Backbone as ProteinMPNN parsed JSONL, in Angstrom:
{"seq_chain_A": "MLRDVHDDDLPAMRRWRNHPKVRAASFTTHEIGAAEHARWWAAVRADATRRVLVYDHDGRPAGVVAYSDLSAASATWGFYLDLDGLERSGALLRAWAGLERAAIGHAFGPLGLSVLRGEVLADNEPVRTLHRRFGFAEVAAYRRDVDGVPRDVVAIELRRQQS", "coords_chain_A": {"N_chain_A": [[91.355, 108.294, 102.991], [90.538, 105.395, 104.78], [88.538, 102.515, 104.323], [86.106, 99.882, 104.808], [86.216, 96.976, 102.707], [84.127, 96.541, 99.94], [82.119, 94.126, 98.26], [81.947, 94.768, 95.538], [84.344, 96.063, 95.144], [86.28, 94.179, 94.747], [87.006, 93.217, 92.043], [88.469, 95.462, 91.017], [90.493, 95.665, 92.939], [91.902, 93.294, 92.455], [92.753, 93.776, 89.835], [94.434, 96.022, 90.263], [96.382, 94.823, 91.9], [97.472, 93.03, 90.135], [98.909, 94.595, 88.397], [101.844, 95.049, 86.502], [104.041, 96.495, 87.714], [103.317, 96.519, 90.415], [103.23, 93.78, 90.981], [105.954, 93.2, 90.573], [107.096, 94.405, 92.779], [106.274, 92.9, 94.859], [105.935, 90.052, 97.126], [104.971, 87.803, 95.975], [104.888, 87.187, 92.615], [103.405, 86.337, 90.46], [100.637, 86.506, 88.132], [97.479, 86.99, 89.47], [94.69, 84.979, 89.436], [91.055, 84.897, 89.057], [89.847, 82.873, 90.673], [91.858, 82.28, 92.562], [92.036, 84.786, 93.786], [89.484, 85.002, 94.907], [89.602, 82.901, 96.794], [91.634, 83.924, 98.454], [90.326, 86.249, 99.438], [88.183, 85.099, 100.844], [89.638, 83.755, 102.826], [90.822, 85.938, 104.164], [88.539, 87.205, 105.212], [87.749, 85.322, 107.047], [89.681, 85.316, 108.977], [90.651, 86.55, 111.968], [93.015, 87.828, 112.531], [93.71, 89.356, 110.426], [93.206, 92.214, 108.393], [91.818, 93.942, 105.748], [91.644, 96.857, 103.887], [90.18, 99.429, 101.841], [91.701, 102.166, 100.293], [90.532, 105.352, 99.795], [90.988, 107.995, 97.598], [90.653, 111.36, 97.037], [87.909, 110.906, 96.945], [87.642, 108.58, 95.457], [88.098, 105.046, 94.958], [91.403, 103.926, 95.432], [93.48, 102.372, 96.316], [94.879, 99.694, 98.35], [95.142, 98.621, 101.675], [96.662, 96.328, 103.725], [96.565, 94.627, 106.729], [98.231, 92.303, 108.754], [98.838, 89.511, 110.971], [97.689, 90.614, 113.224], [97.621, 91.675, 116.543], [97.075, 92.455, 120.006], [98.962, 94.386, 120.324], [100.58, 94.761, 118.03], [101.131, 94.701, 114.427], [101.646, 93.61, 111.036], [102.052, 95.266, 107.958], [101.054, 96.013, 104.571], [100.754, 97.356, 101.24], [99.143, 98.457, 98.183], [98.646, 100.332, 95.179], [96.331, 101.836, 92.817], [97.931, 102.051, 90.212], [97.738, 102.701, 87.411], [95.362, 104.307, 87.188], [95.907, 106.406, 89.013], [98.313, 107.469, 88.012], [97.4, 108.367, 85.534], [95.677, 110.428, 86.322], [97.435, 112.138, 87.506], [97.828, 112.032, 90.221], [99.386, 110.287, 91.683], [101.682, 110.522, 93.499], [100.643, 112.131, 95.601], [98.54, 110.463, 96.438], [99.934, 108.207, 97.246], [101.426, 109.13, 99.467], [99.236, 109.912, 100.997], [97.918, 107.468, 101.431], [99.848, 106.144, 103.009], [99.906, 107.811, 105.275], [97.241, 107.506, 106.13], [97.185, 104.736, 106.669], [99.013, 104.488, 108.801], [97.767, 106.138, 110.675], [95.389, 104.692, 111.065], [96.395, 102.324, 112.114], [97.514, 103.11, 114.599], [95.393, 104.388, 115.669], [92.25, 103.473, 115.351], [92.916, 100.643, 115.336], [94.531, 100.463, 117.533], [97.25, 99.827, 117.895], [100.649, 99.37, 119.084], [102.984, 98.966, 117.738], [103.914, 99.004, 114.367], [104.72, 97.006, 111.709], [106.64, 96.042, 108.788], [107.695, 94.772, 105.556], [110.044, 95.224, 102.972], [111.181, 94.907, 99.678], [114.618, 95.083, 99.212], [115.681, 96.46, 97.015], [113.719, 98.234, 96.359], [113.781, 101.183, 96.422], [112.213, 103.638, 96.261], [109.912, 103.07, 97.876], [111.124, 102.423, 100.31], [112.276, 104.91, 100.91], [109.968, 106.511, 101.195], [108.785, 105.274, 103.449], [110.759, 105.832, 105.385], [110.513, 108.615, 105.489], [108.114, 108.82, 106.79], [108.797, 108.016, 109.288], [109.465, 105.356, 109.79], [111.739, 102.899, 110.927], [114.495, 101.079, 109.678], [114.976, 97.906, 110.605], [116.08, 95.387, 110.311], [117.733, 93.168, 108.004], [117.509, 90.701, 105.497], [117.562, 87.649, 103.554], [115.166, 86.334, 101.315], [113.134, 83.959, 99.688], [111.552, 84.767, 96.708], [109.198, 83.764, 94.774], [110.891, 81.594, 94.202], [113.333, 82.795, 93.805], [116.145, 84.091, 95.401], [115.915, 87.021, 97.316], [116.878, 90.212, 98.577], [115.655, 91.617, 101.557], [114.218, 94.18, 103.536], [113.353, 94.746, 106.841], [110.949, 96.781, 108.414], [109.913, 99.153, 110.924], [107.638, 100.93, 112.956], [106.985, 102.709, 115.82], [104.324, 103.612, 118.017], [104.849, 105.945, 119.605], [106.71, 107.179, 118.015], [105.425, 108.081, 115.811]], "CA_chain_A": [[90.462, 107.659, 103.932], [90.433, 103.939, 104.701], [87.189, 102.011, 104.562], [85.93, 98.45, 104.581], [86.097, 96.514, 101.328], [82.815, 96.092, 99.473], [82.3, 93.066, 97.26], [82.175, 95.317, 94.199], [85.733, 96.531, 95.061], [87.197, 93.06, 94.516], [87.635, 93.179, 90.709], [89.473, 96.52, 90.899], [91.615, 95.292, 93.797], [92.698, 92.276, 91.746], [93.388, 94.447, 88.691], [95.545, 96.821, 90.786], [97.417, 93.914, 92.404], [98.093, 92.369, 88.99], [99.71, 95.539, 87.602], [103.23, 94.539, 86.475], [104.913, 97.161, 88.699], [102.917, 96.058, 91.753], [103.708, 92.397, 91.106], [107.414, 93.208, 90.665], [107.482, 94.879, 94.111], [105.578, 92.041, 95.818], [106.587, 88.794, 97.5], [104.51, 86.833, 94.975], [104.915, 88.014, 91.411], [102.572, 85.809, 89.378], [99.337, 87.132, 87.957], [96.483, 86.339, 90.321], [93.431, 84.72, 88.745], [89.82, 85.161, 89.802], [89.613, 81.848, 91.696], [92.843, 82.503, 93.626], [91.648, 86.013, 94.49], [88.297, 84.676, 95.726], [90.079, 82.119, 97.948], [92.33, 84.861, 99.328], [89.35, 87.105, 100.103], [87.47, 84.265, 101.824], [90.558, 83.526, 103.948], [90.934, 87.205, 104.901], [87.295, 87.442, 105.962], [87.617, 84.321, 108.12], [90.856, 85.382, 109.844], [90.579, 87.717, 112.853], [94.327, 88.48, 112.625], [93.943, 90.085, 109.178], [92.242, 93.239, 108.019], [92.121, 94.56, 104.458], [90.832, 98.052, 103.709], [90.373, 100.19, 100.608], [92.059, 103.572, 100.459], [89.876, 106.265, 98.864], [91.736, 109.23, 97.393], [89.79, 112.326, 96.344], [86.578, 110.329, 96.792], [87.622, 107.415, 94.567], [88.958, 103.943, 95.387], [92.71, 104.143, 94.814], [94.516, 101.498, 96.836], [94.552, 98.66, 99.332], [96.021, 98.48, 102.834], [96.441, 95.016, 104.353], [97.217, 94.378, 108.011], [98.241, 90.88, 109.097], [99.432, 89.203, 112.273], [97.137, 91.564, 114.194], [97.508, 91.284, 117.947], [96.707, 93.612, 120.809], [100.023, 95.388, 120.331], [101.323, 94.973, 116.792], [100.679, 94.098, 113.167], [102.463, 93.82, 109.853], [101.189, 95.844, 106.935], [101.495, 96.164, 103.2], [99.807, 98.155, 100.466], [99.356, 98.691, 96.764], [97.828, 101.409, 94.645], [95.848, 101.81, 91.438], [98.968, 102.814, 89.524], [97.278, 103.258, 86.138], [94.405, 105.388, 87.41], [96.536, 107.538, 89.697], [99.264, 108.098, 87.091], [96.603, 109.064, 84.521], [95.12, 111.648, 86.9], [98.498, 112.95, 88.076], [97.668, 112.041, 91.677], [100.066, 109.137, 92.286], [102.502, 110.857, 94.661], [99.757, 112.563, 96.692], [97.809, 109.295, 96.927], [100.898, 107.337, 97.913], [101.643, 109.703, 100.8], [97.96, 109.868, 101.712], [97.691, 106.09, 101.874], [100.775, 105.856, 104.114], [99.404, 108.571, 106.432], [95.997, 106.873, 106.573], [97.491, 103.413, 107.226], [99.628, 104.703, 110.114], [96.711, 106.652, 111.551], [94.471, 103.597, 111.387], [97.108, 101.363, 112.961], [97.688, 103.632, 115.952], [94.097, 104.889, 116.105], [91.232, 102.424, 115.53], [93.446, 99.32, 115.668], [95.147, 100.565, 118.848], [98.55, 99.161, 117.928], [101.832, 100.051, 119.599], [104.06, 98.783, 116.763], [103.521, 98.647, 113.005], [105.891, 96.429, 111.027], [106.484, 95.734, 107.377], [108.845, 94.25, 104.822], [110.201, 95.866, 101.669], [112.315, 94.426, 98.897], [115.715, 96.031, 99.423], [115.922, 97.29, 95.832], [112.571, 99.116, 96.156], [114.205, 102.414, 97.111], [111.148, 104.633, 96.46], [109.083, 102.721, 99.03], [111.959, 102.571, 101.506], [112.39, 106.347, 101.172], [108.683, 106.979, 101.724], [108.641, 104.776, 104.822], [111.657, 106.613, 106.254], [109.922, 109.959, 105.656], [107.023, 108.711, 107.761], [109.354, 107.657, 110.58], [109.807, 103.941, 109.944], [113.146, 102.534, 111.051], [114.876, 99.8, 109.083], [115.456, 97.207, 111.802], [116.755, 94.133, 109.967], [117.837, 92.829, 106.586], [117.663, 89.265, 105.331], [117.224, 87.13, 102.22], [113.917, 85.579, 101.28], [112.758, 83.499, 98.349], [110.392, 85.375, 96.068], [108.925, 82.904, 93.619], [112.042, 80.75, 93.951], [114.545, 83.597, 93.593], [116.542, 84.769, 96.634], [115.881, 88.485, 97.233], [117.177, 90.934, 99.814], [114.464, 92.225, 102.145], [114.445, 95.044, 104.685], [112.241, 94.823, 107.791], [110.748, 98.134, 108.926], [109.108, 99.197, 112.139], [107.275, 102.238, 113.482], [106.345, 102.631, 117.136], [103.31, 104.669, 118.175], [105.43, 107.174, 120.12], [107.54, 107.782, 116.975], [104.595, 108.558, 114.696]], "C_chain_A": [[90.494, 106.152, 103.705], [89.013, 103.529, 105.028], [87.168, 100.509, 104.335], [85.811, 98.158, 103.085], [84.65, 96.107, 101.072], [83.048, 95.034, 98.397], [82.57, 93.623, 95.863], [83.558, 95.97, 94.048], [86.677, 95.434, 94.578], [87.783, 93.001, 93.106], [88.721, 94.252, 90.528], [90.692, 96.183, 91.745], [92.516, 94.274, 93.103], [93.426, 92.891, 90.559], [94.593, 95.27, 89.17], [96.701, 95.928, 91.216], [98.164, 93.227, 91.26], [98.882, 93.316, 88.084], [101.161, 95.053, 87.636], [104.162, 95.197, 87.493], [104.573, 96.737, 90.128], [103.421, 94.636, 91.965], [105.218, 92.361, 91.294], [107.904, 93.632, 92.052], [106.905, 94.004, 95.222], [106.375, 90.769, 96.101], [106.043, 87.605, 96.719], [104.277, 87.634, 93.694], [104.041, 87.496, 90.27], [101.265, 86.597, 89.28], [98.286, 86.311, 88.708], [95.177, 86.208, 89.549], [92.231, 84.938, 89.652], [89.599, 84.149, 90.923], [90.587, 82.023, 92.863], [92.477, 83.732, 94.448], [90.443, 85.756, 95.39], [88.693, 83.857, 96.951], [90.795, 83.015, 98.955], [91.333, 85.7, 100.121], [88.553, 86.315, 101.146], [88.349, 84.004, 103.042], [90.718, 84.785, 104.793], [89.707, 87.407, 105.776], [87.144, 86.495, 107.14], [88.727, 84.428, 109.166], [90.848, 86.673, 110.664], [91.916, 88.445, 112.973], [94.674, 89.247, 111.353], [92.834, 91.105, 108.963], [92.707, 93.862, 106.722], [91.125, 95.687, 104.249], [91.14, 98.691, 102.364], [90.72, 101.622, 100.998], [91.345, 104.369, 99.383], [90.684, 107.552, 98.805], [90.876, 110.16, 96.549], [88.435, 111.702, 96.006], [86.49, 109.111, 95.895], [88.506, 106.314, 95.125], [90.298, 104.017, 94.652], [93.786, 103.205, 95.325], [93.988, 100.552, 97.89], [95.603, 98.69, 100.433], [95.658, 97.157, 103.497], [97.256, 94.939, 105.637], [97.138, 92.883, 108.27], [98.944, 90.698, 110.431], [98.962, 90.189, 113.336], [97.096, 90.938, 115.577], [97.092, 92.536, 118.705], [97.735, 94.727, 120.681], [100.63, 95.692, 118.972], [100.637, 94.322, 115.601], [101.743, 94.361, 112.119], [101.541, 94.368, 108.776], [101.865, 95.863, 105.576], [100.437, 96.946, 102.441], [100.101, 98.042, 98.984], [98.331, 99.697, 96.289], [97.338, 101.101, 93.236], [96.809, 102.652, 90.599], [98.473, 103.452, 88.233], [96.363, 104.454, 86.35], [95.039, 106.619, 88.035], [97.572, 108.229, 88.817], [98.513, 108.916, 86.039], [96.092, 110.407, 85.051], [96.182, 112.572, 87.489], [98.495, 112.982, 89.594], [98.486, 110.971, 92.391], [100.845, 109.515, 93.545], [101.648, 111.305, 95.846], [99.012, 111.371, 97.286], [98.728, 108.371, 97.712], [101.162, 107.829, 99.332], [100.36, 109.659, 101.627], [97.64, 108.484, 102.239], [98.587, 105.772, 103.07], [100.297, 106.553, 105.392], [98.144, 107.898, 107.002], [96.265, 105.519, 107.233], [98.105, 103.532, 108.616], [98.581, 105.193, 111.099], [95.737, 105.572, 111.979], [95.124, 102.596, 112.338], [97.161, 101.844, 114.408], [96.406, 104.239, 116.514], [93.131, 103.731, 116.327], [91.775, 101.04, 115.891], [94.137, 99.308, 117.032], [96.503, 99.903, 118.982], [99.62, 100.023, 118.597], [102.968, 100.012, 118.586], [103.447, 98.36, 115.427], [104.782, 98.208, 112.27], [105.582, 96.204, 109.554], [107.763, 95.153, 106.82], [108.848, 94.895, 103.452], [111.358, 95.194, 100.945], [113.401, 95.498, 98.946], [115.948, 96.941, 98.221], [114.755, 98.232, 95.51], [112.822, 100.432, 96.91], [113.102, 103.459, 97.241], [110.268, 104.328, 97.682], [109.883, 102.844, 100.322], [112.083, 104.041, 101.89], [111.095, 106.891, 101.764], [108.512, 106.533, 103.171], [109.534, 105.564, 105.783], [111.086, 108.005, 106.505], [108.79, 109.948, 106.672], [107.5, 108.161, 109.104], [109.682, 106.2, 110.791], [111.316, 103.777, 110.042], [113.357, 101.205, 110.338], [115.599, 99.013, 110.174], [116.174, 95.899, 111.513], [116.813, 93.997, 108.453], [118.096, 91.333, 106.496], [117.333, 88.894, 103.899], [115.98, 86.265, 102.342], [113.668, 85.148, 99.847], [111.497, 84.217, 97.895], [110.19, 84.609, 94.776], [110.176, 82.134, 93.195], [113.351, 81.476, 93.722], [114.911, 84.269, 94.915], [116.589, 86.285, 96.423], [116.24, 89.069, 98.589], [115.933, 91.692, 100.249], [114.898, 93.068, 103.336], [113.178, 95.034, 105.544], [112.176, 96.244, 108.336], [109.833, 98.099, 110.133], [108.855, 100.658, 112.516], [106.549, 102.021, 114.799], [105.421, 103.837, 117.302], [103.946, 105.978, 118.636], [106.317, 107.87, 119.095], [106.695, 108.438, 115.878], [104.099, 109.971, 114.906]], "O_chain_A": [[90.477, 105.691, 102.564], [88.365, 104.115, 105.896], [88.088, 99.939, 103.749], [85.359, 98.999, 102.308], [84.031, 95.42, 101.884], [84.068, 95.058, 97.707], [83.325, 93.033, 95.091], [83.918, 96.388, 92.947], [87.753, 95.726, 94.057], [88.981, 92.75, 92.977], [89.772, 93.976, 89.95], [91.821, 96.399, 91.304], [93.742, 94.38, 93.156], [94.586, 92.565, 90.303], [95.656, 95.221, 88.552], [97.861, 96.23, 90.937], [99.339, 92.883, 91.393], [99.466, 92.871, 87.097], [101.656, 94.682, 88.7], [104.999, 94.512, 88.081], [105.47, 96.612, 90.962], [103.98, 94.325, 93.017], [105.717, 91.571, 92.096], [109.005, 93.261, 92.457], [107.037, 94.334, 96.4], [107.349, 90.455, 95.416], [106.6, 86.51, 96.797], [103.558, 88.634, 93.696], [103.942, 88.141, 89.226], [100.852, 87.265, 90.228], [98.227, 85.088, 88.583], [94.625, 87.198, 89.069], [92.374, 85.138, 90.858], [89.201, 84.534, 92.022], [90.187, 81.925, 94.024], [92.596, 83.718, 95.674], [90.396, 86.247, 96.518], [88.172, 84.094, 98.041], [90.591, 82.886, 100.163], [91.473, 85.849, 101.335], [88.281, 86.834, 102.229], [87.86, 84.029, 104.171], [90.745, 84.7, 106.021], [89.829, 87.745, 106.953], [86.484, 86.828, 108.124], [88.706, 83.691, 110.152], [91.017, 87.762, 110.115], [91.954, 89.571, 113.469], [95.795, 89.734, 111.207], [91.676, 90.873, 109.312], [93.863, 94.268, 106.603], [89.919, 95.504, 104.411], [92.229, 98.515, 101.815], [90.122, 102.205, 101.902], [91.52, 104.105, 98.193], [91.023, 108.129, 99.837], [90.424, 109.784, 95.468], [87.883, 111.933, 94.93], [85.391, 108.644, 95.595], [89.553, 106.599, 95.706], [90.343, 104.151, 93.429], [94.908, 103.234, 94.818], [92.819, 100.598, 98.272], [96.801, 98.773, 100.163], [94.491, 96.9, 103.794], [98.468, 95.155, 105.638], [96.102, 92.262, 108.034], [99.568, 91.623, 110.95], [99.72, 90.558, 114.234], [96.605, 89.824, 115.761], [96.792, 93.563, 118.096], [97.411, 95.893, 120.905], [101.152, 96.789, 118.774], [99.713, 93.521, 115.738], [102.618, 95.21, 112.287], [100.377, 93.976, 108.693], [103.085, 95.744, 105.461], [99.341, 97.171, 102.953], [101.172, 97.588, 98.581], [97.286, 99.889, 96.912], [97.865, 100.22, 92.557], [96.536, 103.817, 90.31], [98.756, 104.623, 87.979], [96.573, 105.508, 85.749], [94.746, 107.746, 87.635], [97.701, 109.452, 88.867], [98.931, 110.02, 85.691], [96.074, 111.401, 84.325], [95.862, 113.677, 87.925], [99.1, 113.871, 90.193], [98.303, 110.763, 93.59], [100.671, 108.865, 94.576], [101.905, 110.897, 96.978], [98.866, 111.277, 98.505], [98.328, 107.815, 98.735], [101.126, 107.05, 100.284], [100.404, 109.396, 102.828], [97.151, 108.335, 103.359], [98.122, 105.186, 104.047], [100.286, 105.948, 106.464], [98.011, 107.745, 108.216], [95.644, 105.189, 108.243], [97.758, 102.764, 109.514], [98.516, 104.714, 112.231], [95.307, 105.542, 113.132], [94.478, 102.085, 113.253], [96.886, 101.08, 115.333], [96.339, 104.568, 117.699], [93.179, 103.076, 117.368], [91.152, 100.33, 116.68], [94.309, 98.242, 117.623], [96.871, 99.461, 120.071], [99.502, 101.246, 118.662], [103.816, 100.904, 118.563], [102.585, 97.484, 115.366], [105.775, 98.934, 112.215], [104.424, 96.179, 109.136], [108.777, 95.052, 107.511], [107.797, 95.091, 102.841], [112.404, 94.942, 101.544], [113.126, 96.681, 98.744], [116.372, 98.084, 98.393], [114.793, 98.944, 94.507], [112.156, 100.738, 97.899], [113.053, 104.132, 98.27], [109.92, 105.237, 98.435], [109.359, 103.324, 101.328], [112.004, 104.38, 103.071], [111.127, 107.65, 102.732], [108.133, 107.334, 104.026], [109.1, 105.921, 106.878], [111.172, 108.517, 107.622], [108.536, 110.953, 107.337], [106.677, 107.869, 109.972], [110.138, 105.829, 111.873], [112.073, 104.435, 109.327], [112.505, 100.318, 110.388], [116.684, 99.392, 110.614], [116.822, 95.352, 112.406], [116.047, 94.626, 107.723], [118.815, 90.767, 107.32], [116.877, 89.733, 103.123], [115.776, 85.565, 103.334], [113.959, 85.886, 98.906], [110.5, 84.265, 98.616], [110.928, 84.79, 93.807], [110.487, 82.029, 92.009], [114.375, 80.841, 93.47], [114.073, 84.955, 95.5], [117.215, 86.774, 95.483], [115.936, 88.48, 99.627], [115.249, 92.321, 99.441], [115.832, 92.711, 104.055], [112.078, 95.279, 105.05], [113.197, 96.84, 108.677], [109.081, 97.146, 110.339], [109.742, 101.505, 112.408], [105.605, 101.234, 114.874], [105.695, 104.927, 116.799], [103.607, 107.033, 118.1], [106.652, 109.041, 119.276], [107.199, 109.256, 115.109], [103.39, 110.509, 114.055]]}, "name": "protein", "num_of_chains": 1, "seq": "MLRDVHDDDLPAMRRWRNHPKVRAASFTTHEIGAAEHARWWAAVRADATRRVLVYDHDGRPAGVVAYSDLSAASATWGFYLDLDGLERSGALLRAWAGLERAAIGHAFGPLGLSVLRGEVLADNEPVRTLHRRFGFAEVAAYRRDVDGVPRDVVAIELRRQQS"}
């Protein structure tokens, strides 16, 4: 289930985002401090083209879904999970699939989108595989600087009629 972020979710969200595996799969890999996180959250709340939600798995906060570039027809999305907590409970794979299902459902349901887009580091094969299983097409590949290092990136896209 996706829900609005509560202020008391913010410390856990930052902890999850700072997990070394999450940072390694992200487009910014440095550890995010409290002040930077607070600035990010203030910017999200002030920007009508962005929406950030918490994913609850088995009744517990377990991940974050972020939509950006929201328009009447499309958005770009990304996510991360509470890797430590979900691995400890043995629920990581179920939560990962559940988050993807919930994010797609929210995009084509409450958000009313026609197209959901994303970007994945090309060497992140587990995420690319999951996206393909949910019907995303890989529509482009390009290089992008990630903290000053050129990395290969794959653009993905899912259309409402394909979901």
